[in-house]
Backbone as CSV, one residue per row, in Angstrom:
resi,resn,N_x,N_y,N_z,CA_x,CA_y,CA_z,C_x,C_y,C_z
1,MET,-12.302,19.609,21.579,-11.186,19.139,22.242,-10.618,17.562,21.870
2,LYS,-11.591,16.585,22.001,-11.596,15.572,22.104,-11.173,14.972,20.106
3,LYS,-11.731,16.010,19.536,-11.605,15.899,17.926,-9.608,15.995,17.852
4,LEU,-9.356,16.912,18.243,-7.697,16.916,18.191,-6.866,16.047,18.746
5,SER,-7.294,15.651,20.006,-6.662,14.191,20.095,-6.993,13.386,19.331
6,ILE,-7.647,12.702,18.806,-8.264,11.878,17.840,-6.682,12.198,16.768
7,LEU,-7.364,13.078,16.084,-5.995,13.662,15.035,-5.086,13.213,15.332
8,SER,-4.408,14.004,16.590,-2.633,13.869,16.667,-2.731,12.612,17.238
9,ALA,-3.765,11.317,17.397,-3.143,9.772,17.448,-3.024,9.650,15.882
10,LEU,-3.528,9.676,15.121,-3.650,9.631,14.164,-2.489,10.074,13.014
11,ALA,-2.126,11.428,13.566,-1.232,11.853,13.282,0.156,11.440,13.380
12,GLY,0.204,10.858,14.632,1.188,10.718,15.153,1.444,9.383,14.547
13,LEU,0.340,8.501,14.460,0.323,6.827,13.528,1.057,7.124,11.993
14,LEU,0.621,8.334,11.427,0.706,8.386,9.613,2.127,9.203,10.034
15,PHE,2.793,9.534,10.683,3.763,10.529,10.333,4.958,10.175,11.476
16,CYS,5.109,9.608,12.332,5.993,8.854,13.365,6.464,7.603,12.790
17,GLY,7.743,7.026,13.422,8.280,5.430,12.998,7.086,4.533,12.919
18,ALA,5.353,4.760,13.082,4.805,3.535,13.084,4.452,2.964,11.927
19,ALA,4.512,4.470,11.076,4.181,4.059,9.023,5.415,3.629,8.982
20,SER,5.381,2.183,8.321,5.816,1.771,7.177,6.212,2.216,5.606
21,ALA,7.471,1.942,4.623,7.170,2.616,3.542,5.927,2.112,2.785
22,ALA,5.449,0.683,3.243,4.296,0.117,2.621,2.800,0.591,2.916
23,ASP,3.258,2.180,3.499,1.695,2.818,3.693,1.772,4.027,3.182
24,ILE,0.791,4.353,2.259,0.547,5.847,1.713,-0.046,5.958,2.058
25,THR,-0.070,7.888,2.147,-1.450,8.769,2.587,-1.403,9.435,1.580
26,LEU,-2.201,10.008,1.326,-2.777,10.563,-0.061,-3.544,11.699,0.439
27,TYR,-3.216,13.085,0.666,-3.998,14.074,0.997,-4.739,14.851,-0.619
28,TYR,-5.895,14.803,-0.804,-6.022,15.629,-1.758,-7.445,16.150,-1.639
29,SER,-7.956,16.962,-2.952,-8.713,17.684,-3.296,-10.030,16.845,-4.158
30,PRO,-10.916,16.598,-4.200,-12.152,16.055,-5.124,-11.829,16.939,-6.489
31,TYR,-11.441,18.409,-6.203,-11.851,19.084,-7.982,-10.098,19.201,-8.426
32,CYS,-9.493,18.847,-7.355,-7.681,18.250,-7.959,-7.328,17.475,-9.049
33,PRO,-7.630,17.557,-10.432,-7.225,16.907,-11.729,-5.971,16.142,-10.966
34,HIS,-4.776,16.772,-10.691,-3.626,15.772,-10.408,-3.862,14.994,-8.982
35,CYS,-4.949,15.422,-8.631,-4.506,14.320,-7.089,-5.958,13.101,-8.043
36,HIS,-6.321,13.567,-8.652,-7.477,12.108,-9.362,-6.247,11.319,-9.941
37,HIS,-5.270,11.432,-10.953,-4.177,11.225,-11.513,-3.733,10.222,-10.643
38,ALA,-3.646,10.818,-9.538,-2.456,10.230,-8.001,-2.820,9.093,-8.101
39,ARG,-4.937,9.183,-7.349,-5.383,8.213,-6.869,-5.767,7.209,-7.993
40,ASP,-5.983,7.321,-9.117,-5.964,6.561,-10.630,-4.868,5.396,-10.550
41,PHE,-3.504,5.857,-10.055,-2.234,5.506,-10.020,-1.911,4.249,-8.983
42,PHE,-2.541,4.868,-7.921,-2.635,3.867,-6.258,-3.533,3.127,-6.828
43,VAL,-4.889,3.475,-7.089,-5.809,2.597,-7.017,-6.364,0.987,-8.293
44,ASN,-5.082,1.599,-9.330,-5.211,0.760,-10.832,-4.428,0.237,-10.581
45,LYS,-2.920,0.582,-9.959,-1.515,0.184,-9.920,-1.179,-0.569,-8.888
46,MET,-0.682,0.548,-8.161,0.214,0.434,-6.735,-0.235,-0.866,-5.740
47,ILE,-1.916,-0.898,-5.740,-1.893,-2.191,-4.620,-1.883,-2.874,-5.306
48,TYR,-1.862,-3.290,-6.444,-1.749,-4.321,-7.222,-0.250,-5.193,-7.274
49,GLU,0.330,-4.213,-7.294,1.254,-4.326,-7.200,2.204,-4.964,-5.982
50,TYR,1.725,-3.994,-5.576,2.475,-4.322,-3.704,1.606,-4.581,-2.795
51,PRO,0.970,-6.213,-3.033,0.158,-6.971,-2.138,-0.110,-6.764,-0.555
52,ASN,1.085,-6.135,0.427,1.023,-5.505,1.753,0.470,-4.019,1.394
53,LEU,0.345,-3.304,0.819,0.018,-1.849,0.373,-0.899,-1.272,0.806
54,ARG,-1.040,-0.032,1.830,-2.066,0.317,2.637,-2.173,2.157,1.967
55,VAL,-3.158,2.108,1.362,-3.221,3.407,1.066,-4.634,4.275,1.578
56,VAL,-4.588,5.459,2.518,-5.806,6.245,3.013,-5.505,7.872,2.704
57,GLN,-6.679,7.660,2.053,-6.903,8.753,1.443,-7.859,9.806,2.239
58,ILE,-7.363,11.096,2.353,-7.577,12.314,2.843,-8.420,13.256,2.209
59,ASN,-9.400,13.587,2.409,-10.432,14.373,1.474,-9.654,15.959,2.435
60,VAL,-8.975,16.886,1.487,-8.315,17.955,2.527,-9.347,19.173,2.415
61,MET,-10.786,19.122,1.407,-12.116,19.980,1.507,-12.769,20.197,2.962
62,GLU,-12.565,18.614,3.321,-13.689,18.718,4.699,-12.709,18.903,5.567
63,GLU,-13.984,20.030,6.200,-13.179,20.750,7.324,-12.202,20.101,8.930
64,PRO,-13.400,18.822,8.815,-12.240,18.018,10.270,-11.465,17.294,9.779
65,ASN,-10.677,17.276,8.569,-9.606,16.360,8.232,-8.327,17.423,8.074
66,LEU,-8.794,18.702,8.420,-7.875,20.004,8.309,-6.597,20.014,9.126
67,PRO,-6.435,19.706,9.998,-6.224,19.239,11.377,-4.693,18.645,10.969
68,ALA,-4.756,16.958,10.346,-4.698,16.082,9.942,-3.668,16.319,8.268
69,PHE,-4.413,18.105,7.311,-3.234,18.044,6.737,-2.295,19.022,6.746
70,GLN,-2.907,19.128,8.000,-1.790,21.029,8.076,-0.577,20.153,8.971
71,GLU,-0.820,19.161,9.786,0.259,18.231,10.220,1.644,18.025,9.445
72,ALA,0.479,16.980,8.305,1.243,16.631,7.082,2.352,17.724,6.522
73,LEU,1.694,19.140,6.230,2.506,19.657,5.407,3.780,20.691,6.337
74,LYS,3.455,20.386,8.129,4.430,20.897,8.828,5.646,19.426,8.852
75,LYS,5.123,18.909,8.936,6.399,16.921,9.168,6.811,17.157,7.357
76,CYS,6.344,17.722,6.374,6.644,17.665,5.108,7.504,18.831,4.608
77,GLU,7.428,19.739,5.938,8.047,21.223,5.458,7.803,22.234,4.022
78,TYR,6.319,21.797,3.751,5.847,22.593,2.523,5.105,24.082,3.247
79,GLU,5.796,24.713,2.478,4.917,25.638,2.739,3.363,26.742,2.274
80,SER,3.561,25.956,1.149,2.312,25.827,0.094,0.886,24.611,0.414
81,GLY,-0.268,25.112,0.648,-1.429,24.106,0.424,-1.635,23.511,-0.381
82,GLY,-0.594,23.123,-1.219,-1.081,22.511,-2.657,-1.266,20.972,-2.482
83,VAL,-2.302,20.639,-3.221,-2.369,19.272,-3.598,-2.268,18.474,-4.542
84,PRO,-2.142,17.332,-4.611,-1.936,16.086,-3.684,-0.261,16.088,-3.007
85,VAL,-0.719,15.888,-1.694,0.253,15.934,-0.780,0.708,14.140,-0.756
86,ILE,1.325,13.298,-1.269,2.007,12.142,-0.639,2.679,11.986,0.010
87,VAL,2.543,10.491,0.829,3.319,10.558,2.320,3.891,9.083,2.170
88,VAL,4.495,8.638,1.934,5.238,7.111,1.874,5.547,6.911,3.090
89,GLY,6.172,6.319,4.068,6.800,6.281,4.939,7.378,7.507,5.483
90,ASP,8.389,8.093,5.404,9.005,9.497,5.989,9.250,10.092,4.526
91,LYS,8.930,10.008,3.334,8.939,10.577,2.504,7.748,11.582,1.851
92,CYS,7.909,12.730,1.463,6.626,13.612,0.601,6.797,13.881,-0.172
93,PHE,5.719,13.515,-0.885,6.013,14.395,-2.470,4.573,15.123,-2.476
94,GLN,4.807,16.786,-3.286,3.639,17.659,-3.426,3.830,17.038,-4.831
95,GLY,2.455,17.068,-5.554,1.707,17.043,-7.104,2.026,15.962,-7.456
96,TYR,1.641,15.455,-8.432,1.568,14.421,-9.244,1.987,14.450,-10.530
97,ALA,3.216,13.637,-10.992,2.508,13.574,-12.373,3.372,12.251,-12.973
98,GLU,2.472,11.681,-14.241,3.240,10.305,-14.204,5.241,10.231,-14.232
99,VAL,5.765,11.034,-14.566,6.999,11.099,-14.248,7.610,10.157,-12.834
100,MET,6.623,10.900,-11.667,7.245,10.605,-10.350,6.547,9.058,-10.200
101,ASP,6.463,8.275,-10.914,5.536,6.914,-10.206,6.680,5.683,-10.231
102,GLN,7.729,5.622,-10.671,8.985,4.720,-10.371,9.349,5.378,-8.895
103,GLU,9.971,6.956,-8.768,10.029,7.576,-7.581,9.139,6.992,-6.415
104,LEU,7.837,7.095,-6.512,6.835,6.907,-5.812,7.291,5.216,-5.584
105,ARG,7.474,4.021,-6.391,7.418,2.782,-6.164,8.936,2.856,-5.191
106,ASP,9.644,3.131,-5.885,10.644,3.269,-4.600,10.800,3.499,-3.433
107,ALA,9.892,4.800,-3.412,9.779,5.146,-1.723,8.830,3.631,-0.897
108,VAL,7.793,3.305,-2.069,7.576,1.955,-1.553,8.361,0.962,-1.025
109,GLU,9.167,0.853,-1.657,9.845,-0.443,-1.625,11.442,-0.289,-0.607
110,VAL,11.373,1.257,0.272,12.535,0.924,0.846,12.963,0.230,2.170
111,ASP,11.563,-0.195,2.644,11.059,-1.368,3.955,11.027,-2.636,3.120
112,LEU,10.630,-3.122,2.268,10.528,-4.143,1.704,12.210,-5.387,1.792
113,SER,11.683,-6.590,1.630,12.564,-7.562,1.215,12.675,-7.627,-0.380
114,ASP,14.114,-8.723,-0.295,13.731,-8.863,-1.390,12.657,-9.599,-2.688
115,GLU,12.107,-10.542,-1.292,11.297,-11.079,-1.810,10.069,-10.499,-2.141
116,GLU,10.247,-9.813,-1.822,8.665,-8.562,-1.580,8.329,-8.198,-3.113
117,LYS,9.732,-6.986,-2.843,10.305,-6.551,-4.568,9.902,-7.349,-5.467
118,LYS,10.841,-8.894,-5.516,10.301,-9.787,-6.900,9.104,-9.983,-6.742
119,VAL,8.637,-10.769,-5.902,6.388,-10.489,-5.730,6.032,-8.944,-6.653
120,ALA,6.419,-8.080,-6.670,6.330,-6.802,-6.964,6.635,-6.534,-8.346
121,ALA,7.570,-6.868,-8.412,8.209,-6.614,-10.031,7.332,-7.662,-10.748
122,GLU,7.068,-9.388,-10.344,6.105,-10.394,-11.504,4.889,-9.797,-11.307
123,ASN,3.957,-8.864,-10.446,2.673,-8.180,-10.329,2.636,-7.027,-11.147
124,LYS,3.324,-6.916,-11.040,3.632,-5.451,-12.548,3.567,-5.463,-13.785
125,LYS,4.364,-6.791,-13.626,4.878,-7.191,-15.189,3.240,-7.951,-15.565
126,GLU,2.874,-8.700,-14.851,1.071,-9.466,-15.248,-0.085,-8.894,-14.981
127,LEU,0.168,-7.150,-14.502,-0.639,-6.338,-15.047,-0.754,-5.988,-15.656
128,GLU,0.727,-5.371,-16.485,0.694,-4.516,-17.518,0.597,-5.273,-18.645
129,ALA,0.713,-7.196,-19.115,-0.027,-7.807,-19.666,-1.251,-7.793,-19.597
130,ASN,-2.154,-8.113,-18.924,-3.662,-8.471,-18.547,-3.930,-7.811,-17.404
131,PRO,-4.195,-6.165,-17.709,-5.036,-5.417,-16.072,-6.112,-5.939,-15.773
132,GLU,-7.277,-6.051,-16.986,-8.768,-6.674,-16.261,-8.156,-7.872,-15.678
133,ASP,-7.895,-8.668,-16.607,-7.847,-9.917,-15.816,-6.847,-10.230,-14.117
134,PHE,-5.785,-9.302,-14.217,-5.446,-9.424,-12.813,-5.918,-8.946,-12.296
135,ARG,-6.441,-7.670,-12.308,-7.656,-6.688,-11.010,-8.567,-7.770,-10.795
136,ALA,-9.032,-8.138,-11.783,-10.807,-9.284,-11.460,-10.161,-10.083,-10.284
137,LYS,-8.967,-10.999,-10.773,-8.372,-11.978,-9.623,-8.122,-11.525,-8.488
138,HIS,-7.375,-10.110,-8.120,-7.403,-9.700,-6.873,-8.103,-8.720,-6.534
139,ALA,-9.622,-8.814,-6.699,-10.464,-7.896,-6.360,-10.311,-7.297,-5.004
140,ASP,-10.291,-8.381,-4.036,-9.741,-8.033,-2.934,-8.907,-6.853,-2.317
141,ARG,-8.002,-6.633,-3.436,-7.117,-5.603,-2.778,-7.757,-4.181,-2.527
142,GLN,-8.491,-3.972,-3.225,-9.537,-2.651,-3.230,-9.450,-2.438,-1.747
143,LYS,-9.558,-3.251,-1.072,-9.923,-3.200,0.455,-8.178,-2.678,1.186
144,ALA,-7.499,-2.489,0.360,-6.282,-1.745,0.527,-6.166,-0.164,0.726
145,ILE,-7.719,0.545,0.212,-7.727,1.668,0.305,-8.651,2.045,0.962
146,THR,-8.580,2.958,2.232,-9.689,3.563,3.123,-9.478,5.022,2.641
147,GLU,-10.971,5.575,2.769,-10.631,7.076,3.133,-11.265,7.868,4.733
148,TYR,-10.144,8.279,5.043,-10.457,9.227,6.236,-11.010,9.972,6.276
149,ASN,-12.255,10.008,7.557,-12.816,11.044,7.625,-12.846,11.554,8.932
150,ALA,-11.946,12.169,9.488,-11.740,13.059,10.737,-13.464,12.627,11.668
151,ALA,-14.278,13.392,10.594,-15.655,13.339,11.797,-16.226,12.161,11.682
152,VAL,-16.372,11.222,11.098,-16.756,10.015,11.425,-16.188,9.088,12.281
153,GLU,-15.004,9.295,12.281,-14.010,9.149,13.261,-14.614,9.755,14.577
154,ALA,-14.718,10.933,14.630,-14.831,11.425,16.262,-15.836,10.519,16.197
155,ALA,-17.263,10.638,15.439,-18.611,10.122,15.725,-18.346,8.670,16.611
156,ALA,-17.647,8.120,16.014,-17.501,6.382,15.874,-16.814,6.530,17.825
157,GLU,-15.928,7.260,17.880,-15.353,7.776,19.005,-15.915,7.666,20.074
158,LYS,-17.082,8.730,19.792,-18.253,9.309,20.870,-19.606,8.212,20.714
159,ILE,-19.802,7.559,20.403,-20.827,6.583,19.981,-19.680,5.302,21.427
160,ALA,-18.920,5.035,21.103,-18.185,4.139,21.862,-18.083,4.771,23.080
161,ALA,-17.631,6.119,23.487,-17.439,6.381,24.948,-19.133,6.366,25.433
162,GLU,-19.773,6.599,24.780,-21.165,6.172,25.018,-21.822,5.158,25.472
163,LYS,-21.191,4.254,24.935,-21.475,2.682,24.882,-20.688,2.545,26.483
164,LYS,-19.239,2.903,26.389,-18.958,2.296,27.362,-19.332,2.789,28.653
165,SER,-19.794,4.288,28.693,-20.879,5.000,29.867,-21.792,4.185,30.148
166,GLU,-22.938,3.782,29.071,-24.053,3.352,29.473,-23.491,1.757,30.288
167,LYS,-22.468,0.903,30.054,-22.172,-0.273,30.241,-21.801,-0.212,31.681
168,THR,-21.067,0.804,31.899,-20.471,1.388,33.427,-21.523,1.589,34.099
169,SER,-22.410,2.269,33.840,-23.928,2.378,34.494,-24.733,1.086,34.485
170,SER,-24.847,0.182,33.899,-25.454,-0.952,33.823,-24.776,-1.689,35.011
171,ILE,-23.300,-1.357,35.016,-22.868,-2.002,36.047,-23.069,-1.932,37.831
172,TYR,-22.782,-0.334,37.726,-23.618,0.148,38.957,-24.996,-0.195,39.069
173,PHE,-25.633,-0.162,38.639,-27.000,-0.229,38.944,-27.063,-2.022,38.908
174,TYR,-26.307,-3.402,38.625,-26.259,-4.287,38.710,-25.974,-4.692,40.295
175,VAL,-24.916,-3.616,40.312,-24.159,-4.550,42.246,-25.153,-3.169,42.943
176,LEU,-26.116,-2.485,43.005,-26.863,-1.401,43.373,-27.731,-2.433,44.035
177,LEU,-28.666,-2.777,42.801,-29.416,-4.267,42.871,-29.115,-5.343,44.175
178,ILE,-27.950,-5.879,43.473,-27.467,-7.062,44.865,-27.207,-7.069,45.945
179,ALA,-26.433,-5.041,45.951,-26.617,-4.545,47.465,-27.787,-4.720,48.398
180,LEU,-28.966,-3.941,47.653,-29.911,-3.987,47.752,-31.193,-5.475,47.968
181,VAL,-31.332,-6.149,46.989,-31.610,-7.934,47.561,-30.541,-8.274,48.988
182,ALA,-29.231,-7.938,48.736,-28.891,-8.777,49.970,-28.982,-7.836,51.228
183,ALA,-29.272,-6.918,51.119,-29.810,-5.905,52.608,-31.218,-6.556,53.227
184,LEU,-32.084,-6.418,51.654,-33.073,-7.087,51.912,-33.404,-8.483,52.660
185,GLY,-32.441,-9.252,52.110,-32.229,-10.806,52.861,-31.572,-10.450,54.450
186,PHE,-30.957,-9.812,54.504,-30.755,-9.624,56.060,-31.631,-9.301,56.901
187,VAL,-32.007,-8.441,56.172,-33.830,-7.915,57.138,-34.308,-9.027,57.451
188,LEU,-34.695,-9.177,56.734,-35.769,-10.547,56.297,-35.285,-11.755,57.422
189,VAL,-34.181,-12.171,57.235,-33.403,-13.302,58.422,-33.405,-12.901,59.517
190,ARG,-32.894,-11.221,59.502,-33.141,-11.002,61.445,-34.433,-10.612,61.588
191,LYS,-35.831,-10.530,61.196,-37.335,-10.553,61.000,-37.654,-11.833,62.008
192,ASP,-36.821,-13.324,61.234,-37.401,-14.552,60.976,-36.536,-15.235,62.706
193,LYS,-35.243,-14.794,62.995,-34.739,-14.630,63.953,-35.344,-13.991,65.140
194,LYS,-35.940,-13.619,65.455,-37.318,-12.550,66.055,-37.745,-13.057,66.556
195,LYS,-38.589,-13.763,66.011,-39.536,-14.623,66.168,-39.636,-15.593,66.842
């Protein structure tokens, strides 16, 4: 049940108004050639062109990730579970081909300012002119890509809950210890007064 609530929270962030057009969620299978092409496009071009872009990749072949994928299919109103499914802000794409590159860029640019669009165009031009140098100069952009794993998220939540429980137990222990010391002090003081 806890896993489901975590996935629901993630899905809410990914699919409701919290996600901007500069956020991409890619549902993929490691066995899908079109998924690999889409990932290459995001990893080698998009993240360099758009400095504020974040890409979350979700492997649908991992069972704990299936509820998030099913939620995306429902949100996008897709009948089939074919991958890749790409969610950019409120726009959904199923499948991938190079002819979609500009459409994906347009979807990302929906919420961007004119200045951000100008920077993206300049980055694209510079990237096309000298890809290796541009990528080397902006190597930190690889951090814009994250792999979501529901099982890891659930384990992290469990560890955090256990630590919180341990912390709470420690607090109760010290409160009890202070109460016992105070009671002992009270008893000793009373004994001294009786003498």
